[in-house]
mmCIF entry with sequence, helices, sheets and N, C-alpha, C, O atoms, coordinates in Angstrom:
data_MODEL
# 
_entry.id   MODEL 
# 
_entity.id                         1 
_entity.type                       polymer 
_entity.pdbx_number_of_molecules   1 
# 
_entity_poly.entity_id                      1 
_entity_poly.type                           'polypeptide(L)' 
_entity_poly.nstd_linkage                   no 
_entity_poly.nstd_monomer                   no 
_entity_poly.pdbx_seq_one_letter_code       MRKITLKDGPLKGKTVLVHETQTSFTTHAAPGRYDIGDKGAKWTPAAKSAAN 
_entity_poly.pdbx_seq_one_letter_code_can   MRKITLKDGPLKGKTVLVHETQTSFTTHAAPGRYDIGDKGAKWTPAAKSAAN 
_entity_poly.pdbx_strand_id                 A 
# 
loop_
_entity_poly_seq.entity_id 
_entity_poly_seq.num 
_entity_poly_seq.mon_id 
_entity_poly_seq.hetero 
1 1  MET n 
1 2  ARG n 
1 3  LYS n 
1 4  ILE n 
1 5  THR n 
1 6  LEU n 
1 7  LYS n 
1 8  ASP n 
1 9  GLY n 
1 10 PRO n 
1 11 LEU n 
1 12 LYS n 
1 13 GLY n 
1 14 LYS n 
1 15 THR n 
1 16 VAL n 
1 17 LEU n 
1 18 VAL n 
1 19 HIS n 
1 20 GLU n 
1 21 THR n 
1 22 GLN n 
1 23 THR n 
1 24 SER n 
1 25 PHE n 
1 26 THR n 
1 27 THR n 
1 28 HIS n 
1 29 ALA n 
1 30 ALA n 
1 31 PRO n 
1 32 GLY n 
1 33 ARG n 
1 34 TYR n 
1 35 ASP n 
1 36 ILE n 
1 37 GLY n 
1 38 ASP n 
1 39 LYS n 
1 40 GLY n 
1 41 ALA n 
1 42 LYS n 
1 43 TRP n 
1 44 THR n 
1 45 PRO n 
1 46 ALA n 
1 47 ALA n 
1 48 LYS n 
1 49 SER n 
1 50 ALA n 
1 51 ALA n 
1 52 ASN n 
# 
_struct_asym.id          A 
_struct_asym.entity_id   1 
# 
loop_
_struct_sheet.id 
_struct_sheet.type 
_struct_sheet.number_strands 
_struct_sheet.details 
AA1 ? 2 ? 
AA2 ? 3 ? 
# 
loop_
_struct_sheet_order.sheet_id 
_struct_sheet_order.range_id_1 
_struct_sheet_order.range_id_2 
_struct_sheet_order.offset 
_struct_sheet_order.sense 
AA1 1 2 ? anti-parallel 
AA2 1 2 ? anti-parallel 
AA2 2 3 ? anti-parallel 
# 
loop_
_struct_sheet_range.sheet_id 
_struct_sheet_range.id 
_struct_sheet_range.beg_label_comp_id 
_struct_sheet_range.beg_label_asym_id 
_struct_sheet_range.beg_label_seq_id 
_struct_sheet_range.pdbx_beg_PDB_ins_code 
_struct_sheet_range.end_label_comp_id 
_struct_sheet_range.end_label_asym_id 
_struct_sheet_range.end_label_seq_id 
_struct_sheet_range.pdbx_end_PDB_ins_code 
_struct_sheet_range.beg_auth_comp_id 
_struct_sheet_range.beg_auth_asym_id 
_struct_sheet_range.beg_auth_seq_id 
_struct_sheet_range.end_auth_comp_id 
_struct_sheet_range.end_auth_asym_id 
_struct_sheet_range.end_auth_seq_id 
AA1 1 ARG A 2  ? THR A 5  ? ARG A 2  THR A 5  
AA1 2 THR A 15 ? VAL A 18 ? THR A 15 VAL A 18 
AA2 1 SER A 24 ? THR A 26 ? SER A 24 THR A 26 
AA2 2 GLY A 32 ? GLY A 37 ? GLY A 32 GLY A 37 
AA2 3 GLY A 40 ? PRO A 45 ? GLY A 40 PRO A 45 
# 
loop_
_atom_site.group_PDB 
_atom_site.id 
_atom_site.type_symbol 
_atom_site.label_atom_id 
_atom_site.label_alt_id 
_atom_site.label_comp_id 
_atom_site.label_asym_id 
_atom_site.label_entity_id 
_atom_site.label_seq_id 
_atom_site.pdbx_PDB_ins_code 
_atom_site.Cartn_x 
_atom_site.Cartn_y 
_atom_site.Cartn_z 
_atom_site.occupancy 
_atom_site.B_iso_or_equiv 
_atom_site.pdbx_formal_charge 
_atom_site.auth_seq_id 
_atom_site.auth_comp_id 
_atom_site.auth_asym_id 
_atom_site.auth_atom_id 
_atom_site.pdbx_PDB_model_num 
ATOM 1   N N  . MET A 1 1  ? -86.391 -187.289 74.094 1.00 0.00 ? 1  MET A N  1 
ATOM 2   C CA . MET A 1 1  ? -84.957 -187.124 74.184 1.00 0.00 ? 1  MET A CA 1 
ATOM 3   C C  . MET A 1 1  ? -84.335 -187.745 73.085 1.00 0.00 ? 1  MET A C  1 
ATOM 4   O O  . MET A 1 1  ? -84.875 -188.667 72.474 1.00 0.00 ? 1  MET A O  1 
ATOM 5   N N  . ARG A 1 2  ? -83.148 -187.257 72.778 1.00 0.00 ? 2  ARG A N  1 
ATOM 6   C CA . ARG A 1 2  ? -82.300 -187.873 71.728 1.00 0.00 ? 2  ARG A CA 1 
ATOM 7   C C  . ARG A 1 2  ? -80.897 -187.903 72.174 1.00 0.00 ? 2  ARG A C  1 
ATOM 8   O O  . ARG A 1 2  ? -80.483 -187.013 72.918 1.00 0.00 ? 2  ARG A O  1 
ATOM 9   N N  . LYS A 1 3  ? -80.071 -188.942 71.741 1.00 0.00 ? 3  LYS A N  1 
ATOM 10  C CA . LYS A 1 3  ? -78.681 -189.078 72.017 1.00 0.00 ? 3  LYS A CA 1 
ATOM 11  C C  . LYS A 1 3  ? -77.906 -188.529 70.989 1.00 0.00 ? 3  LYS A C  1 
ATOM 12  O O  . LYS A 1 3  ? -78.178 -188.757 69.811 1.00 0.00 ? 3  LYS A O  1 
ATOM 13  N N  . ILE A 1 4  ? -76.803 -187.706 71.388 1.00 0.00 ? 4  ILE A N  1 
ATOM 14  C CA . ILE A 1 4  ? -75.893 -187.118 70.428 1.00 0.00 ? 4  ILE A CA 1 
ATOM 15  C C  . ILE A 1 4  ? -74.450 -187.405 70.910 1.00 0.00 ? 4  ILE A C  1 
ATOM 16  O O  . ILE A 1 4  ? -74.088 -187.090 72.043 1.00 0.00 ? 4  ILE A O  1 
ATOM 17  N N  . THR A 1 5  ? -73.603 -188.038 69.978 1.00 0.00 ? 5  THR A N  1 
ATOM 18  C CA . THR A 1 5  ? -72.236 -188.254 70.315 1.00 0.00 ? 5  THR A CA 1 
ATOM 19  C C  . THR A 1 5  ? -71.423 -186.948 69.730 1.00 0.00 ? 5  THR A C  1 
ATOM 20  O O  . THR A 1 5  ? -71.460 -186.606 68.548 1.00 0.00 ? 5  THR A O  1 
ATOM 21  N N  . LEU A 1 6  ? -70.764 -186.351 70.653 1.00 0.00 ? 6  LEU A N  1 
ATOM 22  C CA . LEU A 1 6  ? -70.032 -185.186 70.310 1.00 0.00 ? 6  LEU A CA 1 
ATOM 23  C C  . LEU A 1 6  ? -68.737 -185.419 69.608 1.00 0.00 ? 6  LEU A C  1 
ATOM 24  O O  . LEU A 1 6  ? -67.934 -186.231 70.068 1.00 0.00 ? 6  LEU A O  1 
ATOM 25  N N  . LYS A 1 7  ? -68.494 -184.748 68.517 1.00 0.00 ? 7  LYS A N  1 
ATOM 26  C CA . LYS A 1 7  ? -67.232 -185.121 67.638 1.00 0.00 ? 7  LYS A CA 1 
ATOM 27  C C  . LYS A 1 7  ? -66.211 -183.960 67.794 1.00 0.00 ? 7  LYS A C  1 
ATOM 28  O O  . LYS A 1 7  ? -65.138 -184.050 67.198 1.00 0.00 ? 7  LYS A O  1 
ATOM 29  N N  . ASP A 1 8  ? -66.465 -182.951 68.510 1.00 0.00 ? 8  ASP A N  1 
ATOM 30  C CA . ASP A 1 8  ? -65.448 -181.854 68.757 1.00 0.00 ? 8  ASP A CA 1 
ATOM 31  C C  . ASP A 1 8  ? -65.638 -181.126 70.021 1.00 0.00 ? 8  ASP A C  1 
ATOM 32  O O  . ASP A 1 8  ? -66.600 -181.410 70.734 1.00 0.00 ? 8  ASP A O  1 
ATOM 33  N N  . GLY A 1 9  ? -64.789 -180.197 70.362 1.00 0.00 ? 9  GLY A N  1 
ATOM 34  C CA . GLY A 1 9  ? -64.925 -179.470 71.520 1.00 0.00 ? 9  GLY A CA 1 
ATOM 35  C C  . GLY A 1 9  ? -64.411 -180.193 72.796 1.00 0.00 ? 9  GLY A C  1 
ATOM 36  O O  . GLY A 1 9  ? -63.858 -181.288 72.695 1.00 0.00 ? 9  GLY A O  1 
ATOM 37  N N  . PRO A 1 10 ? -64.584 -179.605 73.953 1.00 0.00 ? 10 PRO A N  1 
ATOM 38  C CA . PRO A 1 10 ? -64.022 -180.150 75.206 1.00 0.00 ? 10 PRO A CA 1 
ATOM 39  C C  . PRO A 1 10 ? -64.647 -181.475 75.597 1.00 0.00 ? 10 PRO A C  1 
ATOM 40  O O  . PRO A 1 10 ? -64.027 -182.250 76.324 1.00 0.00 ? 10 PRO A O  1 
ATOM 41  N N  . LEU A 1 11 ? -65.907 -181.770 75.117 1.00 0.00 ? 11 LEU A N  1 
ATOM 42  C CA . LEU A 1 11 ? -66.536 -183.112 75.482 1.00 0.00 ? 11 LEU A CA 1 
ATOM 43  C C  . LEU A 1 11 ? -66.475 -184.100 74.311 1.00 0.00 ? 11 LEU A C  1 
ATOM 44  O O  . LEU A 1 11 ? -67.349 -184.955 74.163 1.00 0.00 ? 11 LEU A O  1 
ATOM 45  N N  . LYS A 1 12 ? -65.413 -183.970 73.468 1.00 0.00 ? 12 LYS A N  1 
ATOM 46  C CA . LYS A 1 12 ? -65.294 -184.845 72.235 1.00 0.00 ? 12 LYS A CA 1 
ATOM 47  C C  . LYS A 1 12 ? -65.328 -186.342 72.675 1.00 0.00 ? 12 LYS A C  1 
ATOM 48  O O  . LYS A 1 12 ? -64.610 -186.760 73.583 1.00 0.00 ? 12 LYS A O  1 
ATOM 49  N N  . GLY A 1 13 ? -66.139 -187.068 72.031 1.00 0.00 ? 13 GLY A N  1 
ATOM 50  C CA . GLY A 1 13 ? -66.163 -188.481 72.304 1.00 0.00 ? 13 GLY A CA 1 
ATOM 51  C C  . GLY A 1 13 ? -67.299 -188.873 73.280 1.00 0.00 ? 13 GLY A C  1 
ATOM 52  O O  . GLY A 1 13 ? -67.659 -190.045 73.391 1.00 0.00 ? 13 GLY A O  1 
ATOM 53  N N  . LYS A 1 14 ? -67.851 -187.863 73.982 1.00 0.00 ? 14 LYS A N  1 
ATOM 54  C CA . LYS A 1 14 ? -68.927 -188.120 74.920 1.00 0.00 ? 14 LYS A CA 1 
ATOM 55  C C  . LYS A 1 14 ? -70.309 -188.140 74.293 1.00 0.00 ? 14 LYS A C  1 
ATOM 56  O O  . LYS A 1 14 ? -70.533 -187.449 73.299 1.00 0.00 ? 14 LYS A O  1 
ATOM 57  N N  . THR A 1 15 ? -71.266 -188.926 74.851 1.00 0.00 ? 15 THR A N  1 
ATOM 58  C CA . THR A 1 15 ? -72.599 -188.920 74.463 1.00 0.00 ? 15 THR A CA 1 
ATOM 59  C C  . THR A 1 15 ? -73.451 -188.172 75.417 1.00 0.00 ? 15 THR A C  1 
ATOM 60  O O  . THR A 1 15 ? -73.358 -188.377 76.627 1.00 0.00 ? 15 THR A O  1 
ATOM 61  N N  . VAL A 1 16 ? -74.301 -187.290 74.900 1.00 0.00 ? 16 VAL A N  1 
ATOM 62  C CA . VAL A 1 16 ? -75.168 -186.511 75.792 1.00 0.00 ? 16 VAL A CA 1 
ATOM 63  C C  . VAL A 1 16 ? -76.691 -186.744 75.370 1.00 0.00 ? 16 VAL A C  1 
ATOM 64  O O  . VAL A 1 16 ? -76.954 -187.111 74.225 1.00 0.00 ? 16 VAL A O  1 
ATOM 65  N N  . LEU A 1 17 ? -77.581 -186.545 76.221 1.00 0.00 ? 17 LEU A N  1 
ATOM 66  C CA . LEU A 1 17 ? -78.976 -186.552 76.041 1.00 0.00 ? 17 LEU A CA 1 
ATOM 67  C C  . LEU A 1 17 ? -79.541 -185.127 75.968 1.00 0.00 ? 17 LEU A C  1 
ATOM 68  O O  . LEU A 1 17 ? -79.386 -184.331 76.895 1.00 0.00 ? 17 LEU A O  1 
ATOM 69  N N  . VAL A 1 18 ? -80.176 -184.840 74.885 1.00 0.00 ? 18 VAL A N  1 
ATOM 70  C CA . VAL A 1 18 ? -80.791 -183.517 74.776 1.00 0.00 ? 18 VAL A CA 1 
ATOM 71  C C  . VAL A 1 18 ? -82.242 -183.616 74.388 1.00 0.00 ? 18 VAL A C  1 
ATOM 72  O O  . VAL A 1 18 ? -82.647 -184.570 73.724 1.00 0.00 ? 18 VAL A O  1 
ATOM 73  N N  . HIS A 1 19 ? -83.063 -182.602 74.811 1.00 0.00 ? 19 HIS A N  1 
ATOM 74  C CA . HIS A 1 19 ? -84.538 -182.628 74.529 1.00 0.00 ? 19 HIS A CA 1 
ATOM 75  C C  . HIS A 1 19 ? -84.715 -182.327 72.920 1.00 0.00 ? 19 HIS A C  1 
ATOM 76  O O  . HIS A 1 19 ? -83.896 -181.653 72.296 1.00 0.00 ? 19 HIS A O  1 
ATOM 77  N N  . GLU A 1 20 ? -85.795 -182.864 72.376 1.00 0.00 ? 20 GLU A N  1 
ATOM 78  C CA . GLU A 1 20 ? -85.996 -182.712 70.938 1.00 0.00 ? 20 GLU A CA 1 
ATOM 79  C C  . GLU A 1 20 ? -86.005 -181.289 70.514 1.00 0.00 ? 20 GLU A C  1 
ATOM 80  O O  . GLU A 1 20 ? -85.591 -181.007 69.390 1.00 0.00 ? 20 GLU A O  1 
ATOM 81  N N  . THR A 1 21 ? -86.429 -180.399 71.293 1.00 0.00 ? 21 THR A N  1 
ATOM 82  C CA . THR A 1 21 ? -86.577 -179.030 70.897 1.00 0.00 ? 21 THR A CA 1 
ATOM 83  C C  . THR A 1 21 ? -85.379 -178.143 71.303 1.00 0.00 ? 21 THR A C  1 
ATOM 84  O O  . THR A 1 21 ? -85.339 -176.943 71.033 1.00 0.00 ? 21 THR A O  1 
ATOM 85  N N  . GLN A 1 22 ? -84.479 -178.751 71.919 1.00 0.00 ? 22 GLN A N  1 
ATOM 86  C CA . GLN A 1 22 ? -83.274 -177.968 72.368 1.00 0.00 ? 22 GLN A CA 1 
ATOM 87  C C  . GLN A 1 22 ? -82.413 -177.588 71.231 1.00 0.00 ? 22 GLN A C  1 
ATOM 88  O O  . GLN A 1 22 ? -82.205 -178.451 70.378 1.00 0.00 ? 22 GLN A O  1 
ATOM 89  N N  . THR A 1 23 ? -81.885 -176.428 71.098 1.00 0.00 ? 23 THR A N  1 
ATOM 90  C CA . THR A 1 23 ? -81.020 -175.898 70.004 1.00 0.00 ? 23 THR A CA 1 
ATOM 91  C C  . THR A 1 23 ? -79.534 -175.712 70.415 1.00 0.00 ? 23 THR A C  1 
ATOM 92  O O  . THR A 1 23 ? -78.639 -175.663 69.572 1.00 0.00 ? 23 THR A O  1 
ATOM 93  N N  . SER A 1 24 ? -79.313 -175.610 71.764 1.00 0.00 ? 24 SER A N  1 
ATOM 94  C CA . SER A 1 24 ? -77.949 -175.433 72.121 1.00 0.00 ? 24 SER A CA 1 
ATOM 95  C C  . SER A 1 24 ? -77.780 -175.799 73.611 1.00 0.00 ? 24 SER A C  1 
ATOM 96  O O  . SER A 1 24 ? -78.762 -175.841 74.351 1.00 0.00 ? 24 SER A O  1 
ATOM 97  N N  . PHE A 1 25 ? -76.558 -176.058 74.040 1.00 0.00 ? 25 PHE A N  1 
ATOM 98  C CA . PHE A 1 25 ? -76.311 -176.222 75.487 1.00 0.00 ? 25 PHE A CA 1 
ATOM 99  C C  . PHE A 1 25 ? -74.814 -175.784 75.753 1.00 0.00 ? 25 PHE A C  1 
ATOM 100 O O  . PHE A 1 25 ? -73.963 -175.713 74.866 1.00 0.00 ? 25 PHE A O  1 
ATOM 101 N N  . THR A 1 26 ? -74.612 -175.509 77.048 1.00 0.00 ? 26 THR A N  1 
ATOM 102 C CA . THR A 1 26 ? -73.204 -175.132 77.451 1.00 0.00 ? 26 THR A CA 1 
ATOM 103 C C  . THR A 1 26 ? -72.658 -176.120 78.449 1.00 0.00 ? 26 THR A C  1 
ATOM 104 O O  . THR A 1 26 ? -73.356 -176.981 78.984 1.00 0.00 ? 26 THR A O  1 
ATOM 105 N N  . THR A 1 27 ? -71.337 -175.944 78.674 1.00 0.00 ? 27 THR A N  1 
ATOM 106 C CA . THR A 1 27 ? -70.685 -176.918 79.573 1.00 0.00 ? 27 THR A CA 1 
ATOM 107 C C  . THR A 1 27 ? -69.717 -176.116 80.432 1.00 0.00 ? 27 THR A C  1 
ATOM 108 O O  . THR A 1 27 ? -69.241 -175.053 80.034 1.00 0.00 ? 27 THR A O  1 
ATOM 109 N N  . HIS A 1 28 ? -69.450 -176.622 81.564 1.00 0.00 ? 28 HIS A N  1 
ATOM 110 C CA . HIS A 1 28 ? -68.502 -175.921 82.518 1.00 0.00 ? 28 HIS A CA 1 
ATOM 111 C C  . HIS A 1 28 ? -66.987 -176.274 82.096 1.00 0.00 ? 28 HIS A C  1 
ATOM 112 O O  . HIS A 1 28 ? -66.031 -175.706 82.622 1.00 0.00 ? 28 HIS A O  1 
ATOM 113 N N  . ALA A 1 29 ? -66.863 -177.182 81.181 1.00 0.00 ? 29 ALA A N  1 
ATOM 114 C CA . ALA A 1 29 ? -65.450 -177.663 80.844 1.00 0.00 ? 29 ALA A CA 1 
ATOM 115 C C  . ALA A 1 29 ? -64.658 -176.585 80.101 1.00 0.00 ? 29 ALA A C  1 
ATOM 116 O O  . ALA A 1 29 ? -63.428 -176.544 80.152 1.00 0.00 ? 29 ALA A O  1 
ATOM 117 N N  . ALA A 1 30 ? -65.430 -175.679 79.383 1.00 0.00 ? 30 ALA A N  1 
ATOM 118 C CA . ALA A 1 30 ? -64.662 -174.652 78.694 1.00 0.00 ? 30 ALA A CA 1 
ATOM 119 C C  . ALA A 1 30 ? -65.725 -173.548 78.279 1.00 0.00 ? 30 ALA A C  1 
ATOM 120 O O  . ALA A 1 30 ? -66.913 -173.858 78.192 1.00 0.00 ? 30 ALA A O  1 
ATOM 121 N N  . PRO A 1 31 ? -65.311 -172.328 78.039 1.00 0.00 ? 31 PRO A N  1 
ATOM 122 C CA . PRO A 1 31 ? -66.282 -171.333 77.767 1.00 0.00 ? 31 PRO A CA 1 
ATOM 123 C C  . PRO A 1 31 ? -66.676 -171.438 76.259 1.00 0.00 ? 31 PRO A C  1 
ATOM 124 O O  . PRO A 1 31 ? -65.826 -171.475 75.368 1.00 0.00 ? 31 PRO A O  1 
ATOM 125 N N  . GLY A 1 32 ? -68.029 -171.486 76.031 1.00 0.00 ? 32 GLY A N  1 
ATOM 126 C CA . GLY A 1 32 ? -68.621 -171.717 74.695 1.00 0.00 ? 32 GLY A CA 1 
ATOM 127 C C  . GLY A 1 32 ? -69.849 -172.478 74.830 1.00 0.00 ? 32 GLY A C  1 
ATOM 128 O O  . GLY A 1 32 ? -70.415 -172.684 75.903 1.00 0.00 ? 32 GLY A O  1 
ATOM 129 N N  . ARG A 1 33 ? -70.247 -172.898 73.659 1.00 0.00 ? 33 ARG A N  1 
ATOM 130 C CA . ARG A 1 33 ? -71.563 -173.663 73.693 1.00 0.00 ? 33 ARG A CA 1 
ATOM 131 C C  . ARG A 1 33 ? -71.565 -174.668 72.439 1.00 0.00 ? 33 ARG A C  1 
ATOM 132 O O  . ARG A 1 33 ? -70.889 -174.448 71.434 1.00 0.00 ? 33 ARG A O  1 
ATOM 133 N N  . TYR A 1 34 ? -72.341 -175.722 72.586 1.00 0.00 ? 34 TYR A N  1 
ATOM 134 C CA . TYR A 1 34 ? -72.639 -176.555 71.475 1.00 0.00 ? 34 TYR A CA 1 
ATOM 135 C C  . TYR A 1 34 ? -73.969 -176.197 70.845 1.00 0.00 ? 34 TYR A C  1 
ATOM 136 O O  . TYR A 1 34 ? -74.991 -176.126 71.528 1.00 0.00 ? 34 TYR A O  1 
ATOM 137 N N  . ASP A 1 35 ? -73.954 -175.973 69.543 1.00 0.00 ? 35 ASP A N  1 
ATOM 138 C CA . ASP A 1 35 ? -75.118 -175.723 68.775 1.00 0.00 ? 35 ASP A CA 1 
ATOM 139 C C  . ASP A 1 35 ? -75.672 -177.077 68.219 1.00 0.00 ? 35 ASP A C  1 
ATOM 140 O O  . ASP A 1 35 ? -74.914 -177.841 67.621 1.00 0.00 ? 35 ASP A O  1 
ATOM 141 N N  . ILE A 1 36 ? -76.941 -177.363 68.406 1.00 0.00 ? 36 ILE A N  1 
ATOM 142 C CA . ILE A 1 36 ? -77.391 -178.687 67.962 1.00 0.00 ? 36 ILE A CA 1 
ATOM 143 C C  . ILE A 1 36 ? -78.151 -178.513 66.652 1.00 0.00 ? 36 ILE A C  1 
ATOM 144 O O  . ILE A 1 36 ? -78.970 -177.608 66.493 1.00 0.00 ? 36 ILE A O  1 
ATOM 145 N N  . GLY A 1 37 ? -77.841 -179.432 65.703 1.00 0.00 ? 37 GLY A N  1 
ATOM 146 C CA . GLY A 1 37 ? -78.495 -179.466 64.374 1.00 0.00 ? 37 GLY A CA 1 
ATOM 147 C C  . GLY A 1 37 ? -78.924 -180.801 64.071 1.00 0.00 ? 37 GLY A C  1 
ATOM 148 O O  . GLY A 1 37 ? -78.894 -181.693 64.919 1.00 0.00 ? 37 GLY A O  1 
ATOM 149 N N  . ASP A 1 38 ? -79.349 -180.984 62.812 1.00 0.00 ? 38 ASP A N  1 
ATOM 150 C CA . ASP A 1 38 ? -79.869 -182.317 62.367 1.00 0.00 ? 38 ASP A CA 1 
ATOM 151 C C  . ASP A 1 38 ? -78.747 -183.351 62.397 1.00 0.00 ? 38 ASP A C  1 
ATOM 152 O O  . ASP A 1 38 ? -79.020 -184.508 62.717 1.00 0.00 ? 38 ASP A O  1 
ATOM 153 N N  . LYS A 1 39 ? -77.547 -183.013 62.095 1.00 0.00 ? 39 LYS A N  1 
ATOM 154 C CA . LYS A 1 39 ? -76.453 -183.966 62.047 1.00 0.00 ? 39 LYS A CA 1 
ATOM 155 C C  . LYS A 1 39 ? -75.631 -184.041 63.282 1.00 0.00 ? 39 LYS A C  1 
ATOM 156 O O  . LYS A 1 39 ? -74.569 -184.662 63.238 1.00 0.00 ? 39 LYS A O  1 
ATOM 157 N N  . GLY A 1 40 ? -76.017 -183.472 64.370 1.00 0.00 ? 40 GLY A N  1 
ATOM 158 C CA . GLY A 1 40 ? -75.313 -183.457 65.681 1.00 0.00 ? 40 GLY A CA 1 
ATOM 159 C C  . GLY A 1 40 ? -75.023 -182.187 66.231 1.00 0.00 ? 40 GLY A C  1 
ATOM 160 O O  . GLY A 1 40 ? -75.749 -181.231 65.959 1.00 0.00 ? 40 GLY A O  1 
ATOM 161 N N  . ALA A 1 41 ? -74.033 -182.069 66.981 1.00 0.00 ? 41 ALA A N  1 
ATOM 162 C CA . ALA A 1 41 ? -73.792 -180.758 67.745 1.00 0.00 ? 41 ALA A CA 1 
ATOM 163 C C  . ALA A 1 41 ? -72.428 -180.275 67.315 1.00 0.00 ? 41 ALA A C  1 
ATOM 164 O O  . ALA A 1 41 ? -71.506 -181.077 67.162 1.00 0.00 ? 41 ALA A O  1 
ATOM 165 N N  . LYS A 1 42 ? -72.276 -178.930 67.109 1.00 0.00 ? 42 LYS A N  1 
ATOM 166 C CA . LYS A 1 42 ? -71.074 -178.298 66.713 1.00 0.00 ? 42 LYS A CA 1 
ATOM 167 C C  . LYS A 1 42 ? -70.666 -177.280 67.830 1.00 0.00 ? 42 LYS A C  1 
ATOM 168 O O  . LYS A 1 42 ? -71.430 -176.431 68.288 1.00 0.00 ? 42 LYS A O  1 
ATOM 169 N N  . TRP A 1 43 ? -69.329 -177.477 68.223 1.00 0.00 ? 43 TRP A N  1 
ATOM 170 C CA . TRP A 1 43 ? -68.733 -176.668 69.258 1.00 0.00 ? 43 TRP A CA 1 
ATOM 171 C C  . TRP A 1 43 ? -68.476 -175.139 68.753 1.00 0.00 ? 43 TRP A C  1 
ATOM 172 O O  . TRP A 1 43 ? -67.897 -174.907 67.692 1.00 0.00 ? 43 TRP A O  1 
ATOM 173 N N  . THR A 1 44 ? -68.929 -174.199 69.555 1.00 0.00 ? 44 THR A N  1 
ATOM 174 C CA . THR A 1 44 ? -68.641 -172.798 69.269 1.00 0.00 ? 44 THR A CA 1 
ATOM 175 C C  . THR A 1 44 ? -67.956 -172.151 70.436 1.00 0.00 ? 44 THR A C  1 
ATOM 176 O O  . THR A 1 44 ? -68.625 -171.888 71.435 1.00 0.00 ? 44 THR A O  1 
ATOM 177 N N  . PRO A 1 45 ? -66.669 -171.871 70.390 1.00 0.00 ? 45 PRO A N  1 
ATOM 178 C CA . PRO A 1 45 ? -65.964 -171.245 71.482 1.00 0.00 ? 45 PRO A CA 1 
ATOM 179 C C  . PRO A 1 45 ? -66.578 -169.848 71.744 1.00 0.00 ? 45 PRO A C  1 
ATOM 180 O O  . PRO A 1 45 ? -67.093 -169.174 70.852 1.00 0.00 ? 45 PRO A O  1 
ATOM 181 N N  . ALA A 1 46 ? -66.477 -169.450 73.099 1.00 0.00 ? 46 ALA A N  1 
ATOM 182 C CA . ALA A 1 46 ? -66.928 -168.068 73.417 1.00 0.00 ? 46 ALA A CA 1 
ATOM 183 C C  . ALA A 1 46 ? -66.045 -167.061 72.764 1.00 0.00 ? 46 ALA A C  1 
ATOM 184 O O  . ALA A 1 46 ? -64.852 -167.311 72.595 1.00 0.00 ? 46 ALA A O  1 
ATOM 185 N N  . ALA A 1 47 ? -66.575 -165.944 72.393 1.00 0.00 ? 47 ALA A N  1 
ATOM 186 C CA . ALA A 1 47 ? -65.858 -164.742 71.879 1.00 0.00 ? 47 ALA A CA 1 
ATOM 187 C C  . ALA A 1 47 ? -64.949 -164.203 73.031 1.00 0.00 ? 47 ALA A C  1 
ATOM 188 O O  . ALA A 1 47 ? -65.328 -164.192 74.202 1.00 0.00 ? 47 ALA A O  1 
ATOM 189 N N  . LYS A 1 48 ? -63.822 -163.792 72.654 1.00 0.00 ? 48 LYS A N  1 
ATOM 190 C CA . LYS A 1 48 ? -63.027 -163.154 73.731 1.00 0.00 ? 48 LYS A CA 1 
ATOM 191 C C  . LYS A 1 48 ? -63.423 -161.698 73.902 1.00 0.00 ? 48 LYS A C  1 
ATOM 192 O O  . LYS A 1 48 ? -63.645 -160.993 72.918 1.00 0.00 ? 48 LYS A O  1 
ATOM 193 N N  . SER A 1 49 ? -63.512 -161.245 75.147 1.00 0.00 ? 49 SER A N  1 
ATOM 194 C CA . SER A 1 49 ? -63.971 -159.914 75.314 1.00 0.00 ? 49 SER A CA 1 
ATOM 195 C C  . SER A 1 49 ? -62.803 -158.968 75.191 1.00 0.00 ? 49 SER A C  1 
ATOM 196 O O  . SER A 1 49 ? -61.646 -159.389 75.185 1.00 0.00 ? 49 SER A O  1 
ATOM 197 N N  . ALA A 1 50 ? -63.106 -157.692 75.094 1.00 0.00 ? 50 ALA A N  1 
ATOM 198 C CA . ALA A 1 50 ? -62.057 -156.557 74.942 1.00 0.00 ? 50 ALA A CA 1 
ATOM 199 C C  . ALA A 1 50 ? -61.206 -156.516 76.206 1.00 0.00 ? 50 ALA A C  1 
ATOM 200 O O  . ALA A 1 50 ? -60.043 -156.114 76.193 1.00 0.00 ? 50 ALA A O  1 
ATOM 201 N N  . ALA A 1 51 ? -61.851 -156.960 77.326 1.00 0.00 ? 51 ALA A N  1 
ATOM 202 C CA . ALA A 1 51 ? -61.057 -156.847 78.615 1.00 0.00 ? 51 ALA A CA 1 
ATOM 203 C C  . ALA A 1 51 ? -60.056 -157.880 78.711 1.00 0.00 ? 51 ALA A C  1 
ATOM 204 O O  . ALA A 1 51 ? -59.138 -157.688 79.508 1.00 0.00 ? 51 ALA A O  1 
ATOM 205 N N  . ASN A 1 52 ? -60.076 -158.950 78.031 1.00 0.00 ? 52 ASN A N  1 
ATOM 206 C CA . ASN A 1 52 ? -59.070 -160.042 78.155 1.00 0.00 ? 52 ASN A CA 1 
ATOM 207 C C  . ASN A 1 52 ? -57.874 -159.790 77.231 1.00 0.00 ? 52 ASN A C  1 
ATOM 208 O O  . ASN A 1 52 ? -56.940 -160.591 77.199 1.00 0.00 ? 52 ASN A O  1 
# 
């Protein structure tokens, strides 16, 4: 496990624990996902569908 402090997105300022092999995770706080890289996690909002 490794700790990542989130610098953007709906969980900005929070620290999360992720598995070493994990590449992304989602949250119920907002539609989208955090992509995990070597320097931390980057927020990617969900694409809006044509129905919206």
